[in-house]
N, C-alpha and C positions, 0 to 999 in steps of 0.2 A: 794804736793798732787795732783796735775793735772794731773800726769801720771797713776792714778787708773783707771782700766779698767771698773768699774761699782761701782761708789761712793753710788749708792742706797742700794747695798749690801756688803758695805764695813763699818767695825765698828773701831772707834779710842779710845782706853782706854788710858787715860793719868795717867801713874804712876809717882811716886816720881823720877823715874831716867829718865823718857821720854815717848813718846808715842807708842803705840803697835798696829800695824795696822793689823786688821784680815778681810780676805775676808771671806764672809759668803757664803755658799754652797746650795741656794735655789733649785737647781735642785735636790739636793740629799736629803734636809730635808727642805720642804719648810715651815713647821709649826714652827718648831724651828727656822730656820732664820726670820721668821716674828716676833715670840715672843721676841726675842733679840733686834729687831728693834722696836718694840712698848715700851718695858720696856727703852731702851736707850732714845728714843724720849719724855718719861714721866720723864727723870731724877730719874727714880727708882734705876739704879746702881750707881749713884753718892755717894760717901764715903763709898761704901760697902766694908767690910773687905775681905782679903783672909784667911778664918778662918781654913783652912787645907791645909797645905803646907808640902809635904812629899819628902825628898832630893831624887832624882834619880827617881822619879815617876811623880808627879803632883801638880799644884797648883789650889785649889778649891776657889771659891767665888760666889757671886750671890745671897745670903739670902738677899733679900731686906724687909724681915719682921724682922729679929732680927740682923742683921749684919752692920746696917747703923752707922758708926762711928760718925755720928753727930746727929742723932736721935735715941735714945732709944738702943745704943748697949748693947748686952748681950752676953759676950763671952761663958756664959754656953749654951745658946739656939743658938748661931750662927752655922747654919749648919742645923737646924732643920725645917726651913720655906722656904717660897716661896714667891709668888706675890699674890694678890687677884683673880688674873686670873685662869681659870681651867688647870688642869694638862694636859700634851700633850702626844698623842700615840707616843710610839717608832717609829721612822724613821731609822730602821737598814739599812745599805748598806754594800758595799764591800769594801768601803774605810776604810784603816787601821789607827788605833791611832798611827799615827809616831809622831816625835817630833814635837811639834808645833801645832798640831792640836787641835781644840775645841771639848770637848766631855759634853754630857748634864748629869749633876749629877741627879740621881734619887734613890728611895729606893729600895727595892728587886722587887717591881712591875716594870715590863718593860715600864708601861704607866704612870709614877708618875713623869716624869720631868716636871718642872715648871719654875723656873727662874735661878737656879744654875747651873754652868758650872765648866768645869776645862780646863787647857791648860797643855797638856803632856811636861815633861821636857825631854823625851826621847821617843824612840820607845815601845809602851806598847801594842804589838799586842795581849797578852792575854785578852784583853778589846774587841777586834774585835768582832762583832756581838751582843755584850752585851750592848753597850751604843751606844746612836746616836752621828755619827759625823757631824758636821754642820757649819765647818768653819776651816780657817788655818792661822796662824801667818804669814804675808809677810814681816813684818819687825818690828824690837824691840824686838826679841825674847831675846836680850843680857838684856834687862830690865826685862823680865819675870824670867830670871835666877837669878836676884838680889833679888826677893821677899823673904821676912824673911821666915825661915822655922818654922814649929811646928804645933801640933794638939790640941789646938789652939797655934799659935806664942805668945811668951810673948809679943811683941810689933808688932802686926800686920801691915802689908801694906794695903792699900786700893786702890780703883779705885777712883782716885780723880774726874775724869769726863768719861763719855761713851757718844760717840755720831756716829749718822750716818754719814759718810762723806759727802753726799749730802747735808746735812743740815749745815755744817761748813762754 
């Protein structure tokens, strides 16, 4: 991990199959990047399920309110919650939703992103300009590809831990 160019803006998500290293993009989406670091540092993402995983599309997670598999997991409500922090304004950019990019999940209101995010399994350019891109997988995408599919998955995978690389 010593070759990371910006450990303060790098997230390490530990999955069952191995680590996923994500480069945050604070120059493009500063509020979303900061939120992910804040929740990671609080341990809020630890044990949170991937509650919506669609083959050929994306894997969604980050519902810290309803999807913690160690604290009150509720499969029916997973994906409906966020965090205790206020929602974020959209930070749309020209960055495309390519394979491995991190997008902010939200409701129909563009300014409703909070804690949930998704990782694109493939280029999903139909999302461009509609969802904030604020990171990209720089290693470990093969582990993301192995996340259990379903809406919700019968046996969901989880983020075992989520850390800011500078803190590891």
